[in-house]
C-alpha positions in Angstrom: 46.3 -5.7 -10.4 44.6 -3.1 -8.2 40.8 -2.7 -7.9 39.4 0.3 -9.8 36.2 2.3 -9.1 33.8 2.4 -12.0 32.5 5.9 -12.5 29.5 4.6 -14.5 28.0 2.9 -11.5 28.0 6.0 -9.3 24.9 8.2 -9.3 25.1 11.9 -8.7 23.2 13.5 -5.8 20.6 14.9 -8.2 20.0 11.6 -9.8 19.5 9.9 -6.4 17.2 12.7 -5.3 15.2 12.4 -8.5 14.9 8.6 -8.2 13.8 9.0 -4.6 11.2 11.6 -5.6 9.9 9.3 -8.3 9.5 6.4 -5.9 7.7 8.7 -3.4 5.4 9.9 -6.2 4.6 6.3 -7.2 3.9 5.3 -3.6 1.5 8.2 -3.2 -0.2 7.4 -6.5 -0.8 3.8 -5.5 -2.6 5.1 -2.4 -4.7 7.5 -4.2 -8.3 6.4 -4.7 -8.6 8.3 -8.0 -5.5 6.6 -9.5 -6.6 3.1 -8.3 -10.0 3.7 -9.9 -8.4 4.8 -13.2 -6.0 1.9 -13.3 -8.9 -0.6 -12.7 -10.8 1.1 -15.5 -7.8 0.9 -17.9 -7.2 -2.8 -17.0 -10.8 -3.6 -17.5 -11.5 -4.8 -14.0 -15.1 -4.7 -12.8 -16.1 -1.8 -10.7 -16.0 -2.4 -7.0 -19.1 -1.3 -5.0 -18.2 0.0 -1.5 -20.4 0.5 1.5 -19.0 3.8 2.6 -20.9 7.0 2.0 -18.2 9.6 2.4 -14.5 9.4 1.7 -12.6 6.7 3.6 -10.1 7.8 6.1 -6.4 7.2 5.3 -6.1 5.2 8.5 -8.9 2.9 7.4 -7.5 2.3 3.9 -4.1 1.6 5.4 -5.6 -0.9 7.8 -7.6 -2.6 5.1 -4.6 -3.0 2.9 -2.6 -4.4 5.8 -5.4 -6.9 6.5 -5.6 -7.9 2.8 -1.9 -8.5 2.8 -2.2 -10.6 6.0 -5.0 -12.7 4.4 -2.9 -13.2 1.3 0.1 -14.4 3.3 -2.2 -16.7 5.4 -3.4 -18.3 2.2 0.1 -18.6 0.8 1.5 -20.3 3.9 -1.6 -22.3 4.9 -1.5 -20.9 8.4 -3.6 -18.6 10.5 -1.8 -15.6 11.9 -3.3 -14.5 15.3 -4.2 -10.8 15.9 -2.2 -9.0 18.5 -3.9 -7.0 21.2 -2.8 -3.7 19.6 -4.3 -4.8 16.2 -7.6 -5.7 17.9 -7.7 -2.3 19.6 -7.0 -0.6 16.3 -9.7 -2.6 14.6 -12.4 -1.9 17.2 -13.0 1.8 16.5 -12.5 1.3 12.7 -15.3 -1.3 12.7 -17.6 1.0 14.7 -17.0 3.9 12.3 -18.2 1.6 9.4 -21.2 0.3 11.4 -19.9 -3.2 12.0 
């Protein structure tokens, strides 16, 4: 008996491209402040009050998400993960921009 290739499992180039585009759109939507606010409203979550006056920079939101993930992992594993020097240097100007 010889192995046979299943044609059903193969995806065409257009299908792969469409799937990749959908994933990219989902990733961008998750980062969008408007979409996050809409999802929180639809799920009935309480409104979060932020200290910022203007729109947050993409760098700051990325850094905050990274730190939240780090905190979640620390709680999960019951360990403290030390900050690297590069992370400290990244944090310094971001904290100054938010007034501490």
